[in-house]
NULO-335282 format. One line per 10 residues: number of its first residue (from 0); their letters; for each residue x, y, z of C-alpha. Coordinates in steps of 0.25 Angstrom, whole numbers, plus 2048, in hexadecimal, padded with zeros to 3 digits. Layout:
N
NUM	a	X/Y/Z  ...
// end
This chain:
86
0	xxxxxxxxxx	D0A/611/221  D07/61F/21A  CF9/625/218  CF7/630/20E  CEA/639/209  CE7/636/1FB  CDF/642/1F4  CD1/63E/1EF  CD3/630/1F5  CC7/627/1F2
10	xxxxxxxxxx	CC6/61A/1FB  CC6/60D/1F4  CB8/605/1F6  CB9/5FA/200  CB8/5EE/1FB  CBA/5F1/1ED  CC5/5E7/1E8  CC8/5F0/1DC  CCB/5FC/1E5  CDA/5FF/1E7
20	xxxxxxxxxx	CDF/5FB/1F4  CE9/605/1FB  CEB/5FF/209  CE2/5F6/213  CE5/5F6/221  CE0/5EB/22B  CE1/5EF/23A  CE1/5E5/245  CD8/5E9/251  CD5/5E3/25F
30	xxxxxxxxxx	CC6/5E6/25E  CC0/5E6/250  CB3/5ED/255  CBA/5F7/25D  CC4/5FB/252  CB9/5FD/248  CB1/607/251  CBE/60E/253  CC1/60F/245  CB4/613/241
40	xxxxxxxxxx	CB4/61E/24B  CC1/622/244  CBB/624/237  CBC/616/230  CAF/60F/22B  CAC/601/22A  CAC/5FC/21C  C9F/5F6/217  CA6/5E9/211  CAB/5E1/21D
50	xxxxxxxxxx	CB2/5D4/218  CB8/5D0/225  CAB/5CD/22D  CAE/5CE/23B  CBE/5CC/239  CC1/5DA/235  CBB/5E7/231  CBD/5EF/225  CBD/5FF/228  CBF/60B/21E
60	xxxxxxxxxx	CC7/616/222  CC2/624/220  CC8/625/212  CC2/617/20F  CCD/60E/210  CCA/600/216  CD1/5FA/221  CCE/5EE/22A  CCE/5EB/239  CCF/5DD/23F
70	xxxxxxxxxx	CD3/5D7/24C  CE0/5CF/24C  CD9/5C2/24E  CCF/5C5/242  CDA/5CA/239  CE1/5BC/23A  CD4/5B5/236  CD2/5B5/227  CC4/5B0/225  CBE/5AD/232
80	xxxxxx	CB9/5B4/23E  CC3/5B4/24A  CC1/5AA/254  CC4/5AB/263  CD0/5A2/267  CCC/597/271
// end
C-alpha cells in the first residue's frame, strides 16, 4: 500500500454517491467502543452518517477520507445485530 500527499486535496463528501471513491478501508477490531475512542484521540472524527447501526462505525481520517471499524463477529453479519453464541 502506498500513501501520497496531493496538493490542494479536497476530501470527497460522505456519503455522496456522485463523489469519486479512491479507497475505502475496513478494520477489524476487538472492542468497537475502545477502538473508536483510540482513533478519535489520534485525530479521526466520527462521521455524521452511520449506516451500520451498532455493527460498525464510519470514521473520517484527518483529511476527510472515510474508513470503517467493526468487530470480526459483526463484520460477518450483513443485516442484523450480532448475537451471542449459545
